[in-house]
VOPAGU-2260 file (C-alpha; in pm, 1 decimal, decimal comma):
REM VOPAGU-2260
SITE   aa  ch    i         X         Y         Z
SITE  MET   A    0  -19919,9   -2116,9   -5308,4
SITE  TRP   A    1  -20274,9   -2009,8   -5398,3
SITE  PHE   A    2  -20149,1   -1676,4   -5536,6
SITE  TRP   A    3  -19871,4   -1828,5   -5748,2
SITE  GLY   A    4  -20103,7   -2098,7   -5875,9
SITE  TRP   A    5  -20337,7   -1836,9   -6022,0
SITE  MET   A    6  -20040,7   -1631,0   -6142,5
SITE  TYR   A    7  -19909,8   -1935,6   -6331,0
SITE  LEU   A    8  -20248,0   -1986,5   -6499,6
SITE  ALA   A    9  -20272,7   -1616,3   -6590,1
SITE  VAL   A   10  -19926,7   -1607,2   -6748,2
SITE  THR   A   11  -20004,6   -1926,5   -6940,3
SITE  VAL   A   12  -20324,3   -1773,7   -7082,5
SITE  VAL   A   13  -20141,9   -1450,8   -7178,4
SITE  ILE   A   14  -19873,7   -1647,4   -7362,9
SITE  LEU   A   15  -20137,5   -1861,6   -7534,7
SITE  VAL   A   16  -20336,7   -1561,9   -7657,5
SITE  PHE   A   17  -20077,5   -1292,4   -7725,4
SITE  VAL   A   18  -19746,7   -1466,0   -7803,4
SITE  PRO   A   19  -19731,5   -1598,9   -8162,9
SITE  GLU   A   20  -19545,9   -1919,2   -8238,2
SITE  ASP   A   21  -19364,5   -1833,4   -8558,6
SITE  PRO   A   22  -19203,4   -2127,1   -8735,4
SITE  LEU   A   23  -18825,5   -2141,3   -8748,2
SITE  SER   A   24  -18699,7   -1915,7   -9025,8
SITE  ARG   A   25  -18539,4   -2064,8   -9335,4
SITE  ARG   A   26  -18223,2   -1867,1   -9260,2
SITE  LYS   A   27  -18183,2   -2037,1   -8921,8
SITE  LEU   A   28  -18263,3   -2377,2   -9066,2
SITE  ALA   A   29  -18012,7   -2333,5   -9346,8
SITE  SER   A   30  -17750,6   -2222,2   -9095,5
SITE  SER   A   31  -17819,7   -2528,5   -8882,1
SITE  LYS   A   32  -17788,9   -2754,5   -9185,7
SITE  ASP   A   33  -17459,6   -2595,0   -9289,2
SITE  ILE   A   34  -17313,4   -2643,4   -8942,1
SITE  GLU   A   35  -17410,1   -3010,4   -8935,8
SITE  LEU   A   36  -17269,3   -3073,2   -9282,1
SITE  GLU   A   37  -16944,2   -2908,6   -9181,4
SITE  GLU   A   38  -16921,6   -3124,6   -8868,3
SITE  LEU   A   39  -16979,1   -3439,5   -9072,5
SITE  GLN   A   40  -16761,2   -3341,2   -9368,9
SITE  ARG   A   41  -16539,7   -3648,0   -9331,1
SITE  ASP   A   42  -16828,9   -3894,4   -9332,9
SITE  GLU   A   43  -16981,6   -3925,3   -9681,9
SITE  GLN   A   44  -17267,3   -4150,2   -9575,3
SITE  SER   A   45  -17356,0   -3932,9   -9275,2
SITE  ARG   A   46  -17350,0   -3620,8   -9492,9
SITE  ALA   A   47  -17588,1   -3783,2   -9735,6
SITE  ASN   A   48  -17818,8   -3882,2   -9450,6
SITE  VAL   A   49  -17818,2   -3528,8   -9312,1
SITE  VAL   A   50  -17911,4   -3384,4   -9651,6
SITE  GLN   A   51  -18194,1   -3636,4   -9684,6
SITE  ALA   A   52  -18320,2   -3565,8   -9334,2
SITE  HIS   A   53  -18313,7   -3191,7   -9387,1
SITE  THR   A   54  -18523,3   -3205,1   -9700,5
SITE  ALA   A   55  -18801,1   -3183,1   -9444,2
SITE  TYR   A   56  -18708,7   -2815,6   -9400,8
SITE  ASN   A   57  -18849,3   -2741,6   -9745,7
SITE  GLU   A   58  -19181,5   -2908,4   -9680,2
SITE  PRO   A   59  -19506,9   -2710,5   -9700,7
SITE  ALA   A   60  -19598,5   -2498,6   -9400,1
SITE  GLY   A   61  -19916,5   -2700,9   -9358,4
SITE  ARG   A   62  -19716,5   -2994,9   -9235,4
SITE  ASN   A   63  -19572,6   -2791,5   -8949,0
SITE  THR   A   64  -19897,1   -2842,7   -8755,4
SITE  LEU   A   65  -19952,1   -2980,0   -8406,2
SITE  PHE   A   66  -20032,4   -3322,4   -8549,0
SITE  GLY   A   67  -19734,1   -3306,7   -8782,9
SITE  VAL   A   68  -19492,9   -3222,0   -8501,1
SITE  TYR   A   69  -19609,9   -3506,0   -8277,7
SITE  HIS   A   70  -19621,1   -3747,6   -8568,5
SITE  LYS   A   71  -19261,5   -3662,6   -8647,3
SITE  MET   A   72  -19164,8   -3696,2   -8280,4
SITE  TRP   A   73  -19329,6   -4037,6   -8271,0
SITE  ASN   A   74  -19119,1   -4143,2   -8568,5
SITE  VAL   A   75  -18810,1   -4013,1   -8389,6
SITE  VAL   A   76  -18894,1   -4223,8   -8083,7
SITE  LYS   A   77  -18919,8   -4531,6   -8306,8
SITE  LEU   A   78  -18558,7   -4493,3   -8424,1
SITE  LYS   A   79  -18339,7   -4774,8   -8293,0
SITE  ASN   A   80  -18078,1   -4550,0   -8133,7
SITE  VAL   A   81  -18346,6   -4331,8   -7972,1
SITE  LYS   A   82  -18502,4   -4643,3   -7818,3
SITE  LEU   A   83  -18160,6   -4733,4   -7677,1
SITE  PHE   A   84  -18120,0   -4382,3   -7540,0
SITE  ILE   A   85  -18463,8   -4396,2   -7376,6
SITE  LEU   A   86  -18373,6   -4727,7   -7214,0
SITE  VAL   A   87  -18055,7   -4569,7   -7075,3
SITE  HIS   A   88  -18269,8   -4291,2   -6928,5
SITE  LEU   A   89  -18506,6   -4540,0   -6766,5
SITE  VAL   A   90  -18245,2   -4756,5   -6592,1
SITE  SER   A   91  -17950,0   -4525,2   -6527,1
SITE  LYS   A   92  -18084,0   -4380,0   -6200,0
SITE  ILE   A   93  -18161,8   -4703,6   -6018,5
SITE  ALA   A   94  -17821,3   -4698,5   -5846,8
SITE  PHE   A   95  -17887,6   -4371,8   -5662,1
SITE  GLN   A   96  -18248,4   -4411,8   -5550,5
SITE  ALA   A   97  -18192,6   -4542,8   -5197,7
SITE  ASN   A   98  -17925,0   -4283,7   -5124,1
SITE  GLU   A   99  -18107,4   -3982,2   -5262,2
SITE  GLY   A  100  -18449,2   -4090,0   -5138,6
SITE  ALA   A  101  -18374,0   -4224,2   -4791,2
SITE  THR   A  102  -18029,7   -4123,0   -4657,3
SITE  ASN   A  103  -18142,8   -3786,3   -4521,7
SITE  LEU   A  104  -18455,0   -3947,4   -4374,3
SITE  LYS   A  105  -18239,7   -4205,0   -4196,7
SITE  LEU   A  106  -18016,7   -3933,0   -4054,7
SITE  LEU   A  107  -18320,3   -3748,7   -3919,6
SITE  ASP   A  108  -18458,6   -4073,6   -3780,8
SITE  LYS   A  109  -18133,5   -4136,3   -3593,6
SITE  GLY   A  110  -18135,9   -3790,1   -3438,2
SITE  PHE   A  111  -17965,5   -3556,7   -3684,0
SITE  SER   A  112  -18133,4   -3218,9   -3641,6
SITE  ARG   A  113  -18337,0   -3060,2   -3916,5
SITE  GLU   A  114  -18151,2   -2733,3   -3858,2
SITE  ASP   A  115  -17814,0   -2896,0   -3930,1
SITE  LEU   A  116  -17955,4   -3063,2   -4239,5
SITE  ALA   A  117  -18090,8   -2727,1   -4355,8
SITE  ILE   A  118  -17741,0   -2579,6   -4320,8
SITE  THR   A  119  -17600,7   -2841,8   -4558,8
SITE  VAL   A  120  -17868,4   -2748,2   -4813,6
SITE  LEU   A  121  -17790,5   -2378,4   -4763,7
SITE  ILE   A  122  -17421,0   -2440,9   -4829,3
SITE  ASP   A  123  -17508,1   -2644,7   -5136,6
SITE  PHE   A  124  -17723,8   -2376,2   -5302,3
SITE  PRO   A  125  -17454,7   -2123,3   -5410,9
SITE  LEU   A  126  -17217,6   -2401,6   -5508,9
SITE  GLU   A  127  -17482,3   -2538,5   -5747,2
SITE  ILE   A  128  -17430,4   -2229,5   -5964,4
SITE  VAL   A  129  -17057,0   -2294,4   -5983,8
SITE  PHE   A  130  -17113,2   -2665,9   -6045,7
SITE  GLY   A  131  -17351,6   -2588,6   -6332,1
SITE  TYR   A  132  -17108,9   -2347,7   -6498,4
SITE  TYR   A  133  -16817,4   -2589,2   -6505,2
SITE  SER   A  134  -17042,9   -2881,0   -6597,4
SITE  ALA   A  135  -17155,8   -2689,7   -6906,4
SITE  ARG   A  136  -16793,6   -2629,4   -7008,6
SITE  TRP   A  137  -16702,4   -2996,4   -6963,7
SITE  SER   A  138  -17001,5   -3108,5   -7170,3
SITE  THR   A  139  -16888,2   -2940,1   -7492,6
SITE  GLY   A  140  -16685,8   -3112,6   -7761,0
SITE  ASP   A  141  -16698,5   -3446,9   -7936,3
SITE  GLU   A  142  -16777,6   -3645,2   -7619,3
SITE  PRO   A  143  -17058,8   -3456,2   -7444,1
SITE  LEU   A  144  -17160,7   -3761,6   -7240,6
SITE  LYS   A  145  -16813,1   -3833,7   -7104,0
SITE  PRO   A  146  -16874,6   -3613,7   -6793,6
SITE  TRP   A  147  -17208,7   -3793,1   -6752,0
SITE  MET   A  148  -17031,3   -4129,5   -6731,0
SITE  TYR   A  149  -16775,6   -4003,2   -6479,0
SITE  ALA   A  150  -17052,8   -3846,6   -6270,2
SITE  TYR   A  151  -17245,8   -4175,5   -6276,8
SITE  LEU   A  152  -16959,9   -4341,6   -6088,8
SITE  GLY   A  153  -16934,1   -4034,9   -5866,3
SITE  ARG   A  154  -17298,6   -4067,5   -5762,7
SITE  ILE   A  155  -17242,3   -4434,3   -5684,0
SITE  ALA   A  156  -16948,1   -4330,0   -5464,4
SITE  ALA   A  157  -17177,0   -4077,1   -5292,8
SITE  ALA   A  158  -17432,5   -4354,2   -5234,1
SITE  ALA   A  159  -17164,0   -4570,6   -5072,3
SITE  LEU   A  160  -17056,9   -4277,9   -4852,9
SITE  GLY   A  161  -17421,2   -4226,9   -4756,6
SITE  GLN   A  162  -17433,6   -4583,8   -4629,0
SITE  VAL   A  163  -17119,3   -4524,0   -4421,2
SITE  LEU   A  164  -17265,2   -4195,0   -4298,7
SITE  VAL   A  165  -17579,5   -4358,0   -4160,8
SITE  TRP   A  166  -17385,1   -4653,2   -4020,4
SITE  CYS   A  167  -17139,5   -4425,2   -3834,7
SITE  PHE   A  168  -17401,1   -4199,3   -3678,0
SITE  PRO   A  169  -17296,2   -4137,1   -3314,2
SITE  LYS   A  170  -17479,5   -4376,7   -3084,1
SITE  ASP   A  171  -17512,1   -4111,9   -2814,3
SITE  GLY   A  172  -17675,8   -3875,2   -3064,4
SITE  HIS   A  173  -17406,4   -3609,3   -3022,5
SITE  VAL   A  174  -17304,3   -3482,8   -3366,4
SITE  THR   A  175  -16937,8   -3382,8   -3366,1
SITE  SER   A  176  -16785,3   -3123,7   -3598,2
SITE  ALA   A  177  -16601,1   -3397,6   -3787,9
SITE  TYR   A  178  -16922,8   -3592,0   -3846,7
SITE  PHE   A  179  -17105,9   -3276,3   -3953,3
SITE  LEU   A  180  -16831,9   -3198,8   -4207,3
SITE  PHE   A  181  -16864,2   -3557,3   -4331,9
SITE  VAL   A  182  -17237,3   -3499,3   -4386,8
SITE  ILE   A  183  -17166,1   -3178,3   -4579,8
SITE  PHE   A  184  -16902,0   -3349,2   -4794,3
SITE  GLN   A  185  -17131,0   -3641,1   -4882,0
SITE  HIS   A  186  -17417,2   -3407,1   -4963,5
SITE  LEU   A  187  -17201,5   -3183,0   -5183,2
SITE  LEU   A  188  -17050,4   -3481,3   -5365,3
SITE  SER   A  189  -17393,4   -3623,1   -5444,2
SITE  SER   A  190  -17522,7   -3281,5   -5553,4
SITE  PHE   A  191  -17215,5   -3206,7   -5766,0
SITE  MET   A  192  -17231,2   -3538,6   -5950,2
SITE  SER   A  193  -17605,4   -3499,6   -6005,1
SITE  THR   A  194  -17553,3   -3151,8   -6153,5
SITE  ILE   A  195  -17282,5   -3277,9   -6388,5
SITE  GLN   A  196  -17511,0   -3554,3   -6513,8
SITE  PHE   A  197  -17804,4   -3319,6   -6559,6
SITE  VAL   A  198  -17610,2   -3053,2   -6750,4
SITE  SER   A  199  -17426,2   -3310,9   -6961,1
SITE  ILE   A  200  -17740,3   -3495,2   -7066,7
SITE  CYS   A  201  -17923,8   -3167,6   -7141,8
SITE  ALA   A  202  -17630,4   -3053,5   -7355,4
SITE  PHE   A  203  -17652,9   -3378,4   -7549,2
SITE  HIS   A  204  -18029,2   -3335,5   -7592,7
SITE  THR   A  205  -17962,8   -2990,2   -7737,0
SITE  GLN   A  206  -17709,1   -3125,8   -7984,3
SITE  ILE   A  207  -17925,7   -3405,3   -8122,5
SITE  ALA   A  208  -18263,7   -3228,5   -8125,9
SITE  ASP   A  209  -18411,2   -3144,0   -8465,5
SITE  PRO   A  210  -18447,2   -2761,3   -8485,0
SITE  LEU   A  211  -18790,3   -2801,0   -8647,4
SITE  ILE   A  212  -18929,8   -2971,9   -8336,8
SITE  GLY   A  213  -18656,0   -2881,6   -8089,5
SITE  GLY   A  214  -18884,8   -2796,5   -7798,1
SITE  THR   A  215  -19093,1   -3111,2   -7835,9
SITE  TYR   A  216  -18782,2   -3323,1   -7891,5
SITE  MET   A  217  -18600,6   -3202,4   -7578,9
SITE  THR   A  218  -18914,8   -3203,0   -7364,4
SITE  THR   A  219  -18982,5   -3565,4   -7456,5
SITE  LEU   A  220  -18629,8   -3674,6   -7368,5
SITE  ASN   A  221  -18626,6   -3473,9   -7044,5
SITE  THR   A  222  -18962,3   -3622,0   -6944,6
SITE  LEU   A  223  -18829,7   -3973,3   -6999,9
SITE  SER   A  224  -18515,9   -3883,4   -6805,2
SITE  ASN   A  225  -18729,3   -3762,4   -6513,7
SITE  LEU   A  226  -18939,7   -4077,5   -6536,6
SITE  GLY   A  227  -18620,5   -4279,3   -6498,6
SITE  GLY   A  228  -18566,0   -4110,0   -6163,6
SITE  GLN   A  229  -18922,5   -4161,9   -6040,5
SITE  TRP   A  230  -19038,9   -4513,3   -6121,8
SITE  PRO   A  231  -18760,8   -4693,2   -5925,1
SITE  LYS   A  232  -18820,4   -4473,2   -5618,9
SITE  ILE   A  233  -19154,4   -4635,7   -5536,3
SITE  ILE   A  234  -19001,2   -4982,7   -5555,4
SITE  VAL   A  235  -18689,8   -4886,9   -5357,4
SITE  LEU   A  236  -18877,6   -4716,1   -5073,5
SITE  SER   A  237  -19123,3   -5006,3   -5054,5
SITE  LEU   A  238  -18831,9   -5249,6   -5038,9
SITE  ILE   A  239  -18678,1   -5054,7   -4750,4
SITE  ASP   A  240  -19006,6   -5089,7   -4561,3
SITE  LYS   A  241  -19031,1   -5461,8   -4638,0
SITE  LEU   A  242  -18676,9   -5533,4   -4518,4
SITE  THR   A  243  -18700,0   -5324,2   -4201,3
SITE  THR   A  244  -18798,9   -5494,9   -3876,7
SITE  ALA   A  245  -18868,1   -5300,5   -3555,5
SITE  ARG   A  246  -19018,5   -5433,3   -3231,4
SITE  CYS   A  247  -19180,2   -5257,8   -2937,8
SITE  MET   A  248  -18995,1   -5371,3   -2624,7
SITE  PRO   A  249  -19044,2   -5285,6   -2255,5
SITE  ALA   A  250  -18823,5   -5004,3   -2128,0
SITE  THR   A  251  -18691,6   -5230,5   -1850,3
SITE  PRO   A  252  -18599,4   -5598,2   -1902,5
SITE  MET   A  253  -18890,7   -5832,4   -1835,6
SITE  ALA   A  254  -18943,6   -6207,3   -1860,6
SITE  THR   A  255  -19214,5   -6161,8   -2121,1
SITE  ASN   A  256  -19287,8   -5882,7   -2361,6
SITE  PRO   A  257  -19626,8   -5727,8   -2275,5
SITE  PHE   A  258  -19646,1   -5567,7   -2618,6
SITE  GLU   A  259  -19633,3   -5886,7   -2826,7
SITE  GLU   A  260  -20008,0   -5887,1   -2889,7
SITE  ALA   A  261  -20036,0   -5511,7   -2933,4
SITE  PRO   A  262  -20107,9   -5371,1   -3282,3
SITE  TYR   A  263  -19798,1   -5153,5   -3249,9
SITE  PHE   A  264  -19565,5   -5447,2   -3168,1
SITE  ASN   A  265  -19416,4   -5401,8   -3515,6
SITE  CYS   A  266  -19335,6   -5037,1   -3450,8
SITE  TYR   A  267  -19172,6   -4941,9   -3779,5
SITE  GLY   A  268  -19345,1   -4624,3   -3888,2
SITE  SER   A  269  -19409,7   -4297,7   -3710,4
SITE  SER   A  270  -19762,7   -4383,1   -3593,1
SITE  ALA   A  271  -19676,3   -4726,9   -3450,6
SITE  LYS   A  272  -19358,2   -4589,6   -3294,9
SITE  SER   A  273  -19554,4   -4312,5   -3121,7
SITE  ASP   A  274  -19804,0   -4566,9   -2987,5
SITE  CYS   A  275  -19520,1   -4782,0   -2857,2
SITE  LEU   A  276  -19354,6   -4489,6   -2678,7
SITE  GLY   A  277  -19690,0   -4368,4   -2549,2
SITE  HIS   A  278  -19749,4   -4703,0   -2374,6
SITE  GLY   A  279  -19410,3   -4695,4   -2205,9
SITE  GLY   A  280  -19223,9   -4909,9   -2456,0
SITE  VAL   A  281  -18908,4   -4863,6   -2659,8
SITE  CYS   A  282  -18901,2   -4920,5   -3035,1
SITE  ASN   A  283  -18590,3   -5121,9   -3121,5
SITE  THR   A  284  -18486,4   -5157,8   -3483,8
SITE  ILE   A  285  -18377,0   -5518,2   -3532,8
SITE  ALA   A  286  -18301,9   -5497,7   -3906,9
SITE  ASP   A  287  -18278,3   -5175,8   -4108,6
SITE  GLY   A  288  -18377,3   -5232,2   -4470,9
SITE  TYR   A  289  -18195,5   -4916,9   -4579,9
SITE  TYR   A  290  -17853,7   -5081,9   -4575,0
SITE  ASN   A  291  -17946,8   -5385,4   -4782,9
SITE  THR   A  292  -18155,1   -5182,0   -5027,3
SITE  ASN   A  293  -17885,5   -4919,6   -5081,0
SITE  LEU   A  294  -17623,0   -5190,2   -5128,3
SITE  LEU   A  295  -17850,4   -5368,8   -5376,9
SITE  CYS   A  296  -17900,5   -5044,6   -5573,6
SITE  ILE   A  297  -17524,2   -4984,6   -5586,5
SITE  ILE   A  298  -17456,9   -5339,1   -5710,0
SITE  ILE   A  299  -17729,7   -5313,1   -5976,1
SITE  GLY   A  300  -17589,4   -4976,8   -6084,4
SITE  LEU   A  301  -17233,8   -5107,3   -6120,3
SITE  VAL   A  302  -17345,9   -5418,1   -6309,5
SITE  LEU   A  303  -17556,7   -5207,1   -6546,4
SITE  TYR   A  304  -17279,6   -4953,4   -6598,8
SITE  TYR   A  305  -16994,5   -5191,0   -6676,0
SITE  GLY   A  306  -17216,2   -5447,6   -6846,3
SITE  TRP   A  307  -17423,5   -5226,0   -7074,6
SITE  ILE   A  308  -17461,6   -4852,3   -7001,6
SITE  ARG   A  309  -17101,9   -4743,1   -7062,8
SITE  LYS   A  310  -17060,0   -4907,6   -7403,3
SITE  THR   A  311  -17409,9   -4800,5   -7509,5
SITE  VAL   A  312  -17349,3   -4436,3   -7416,9
SITE  VAL   A  313  -17012,5   -4434,9   -7597,0
SITE  HIS   A  314  -17186,5   -4575,7   -7905,3
SITE  LEU   A  315  -17471,0   -4322,8   -7891,2
SITE  GLN   A  316  -17253,4   -4014,5   -7851,4
SITE  GLY   A  317  -17045,1   -4124,6   -8150,9
SITE  LEU   A  318  -17342,3   -4136,4   -8388,5
SITE  PRO   A  319  -17383,0   -3863,3   -8652,7
SITE  ILE   A  320  -17654,5   -3602,9   -8610,4
SITE  SER   A  321  -17850,9   -3763,1   -8894,6
SITE  ALA   A  322  -17901,3   -4074,9   -8683,1
SITE  TRP   A  323  -18127,8   -3874,3   -8452,3
SITE  ARG   A  324  -18346,6   -3724,5   -8726,1
SITE  VAL   A  325  -18622,2   -3846,0   -8954,9
SITE  GLY   A  326  -18662,2   -3759,9   -9321,5
SITE  LYS   A  327  -18946,9   -3614,6   -9524,2
SITE  SER   A  328  -19086,0   -3954,8   -9611,7
SITE  THR   A  329  -19186,9   -4015,7   -9250,1
SITE  LEU   A  330  -19404,1   -3704,3   -9226,9
SITE  PRO   A  331  -19782,9   -3716,9   -9264,3
SITE  ILE   A  332  -19937,6   -3583,1   -9582,0
């Protein structure tokens, strides 16, 4: 880690000092404009908007500065449809947070071995390459976000299967071949749907990004997409903790519980559980917050999808390219 950390810094410095950042050539920009005009040939208003937006290509080189790029990106973010798209990014991953953040942890907690879990990840790795290839093919055409919408429902299905998976864990701790195959199937389904969504949304980012600020444009959208997968995780994992109740009980039935006044009586958590076991007790889970939290995430995801996300995504992918660009008038002097 230490070596690669310094290597990363060294490569960054070399790129900063020795690799020039030449602006996009006029030939490439003209080619991009011609392609967009051809795609929008049937829409007079859209064609006019594209021409107006691309007058920015003829602006002085002085405006293609660091400040100019970020100023233009800020104006892009203020577009109504971009705000809608950002909101989709921020709420579209709520449905999967409990499954993708806690299902594997619950399996390990119930006795599923780390070695078996590592095998499922090992099986998943080569298939990710195949998944990515076909996802890229499905994401081309007039409806690049259609695979994303199908995969959204697929990830919800994987979350529901994750709940069943944890619920059906063998009580004796013996993992049968059938159960192990079920774990692999659920893991592959979740991974496959996640890959489809990722490739589909990145393909859409590529289509709508302005070539003048393409890197900044796509980085901004990808950052917001990643944020949409991070901010709910803290809330979801905290909610699982809040809704989980575990009590330290004596190993043999007794009239009174000698652990009621002990600080580890509520033994949810590795430290308290270890203390309970160390004093001869047994940590019994009375209520597992995972089930309710995962079910809540699935319900929220379905309500959001059928109530708002689906129609919003269909609307956004049908907009002309000009709707995602800003014109010369929005650039700083």
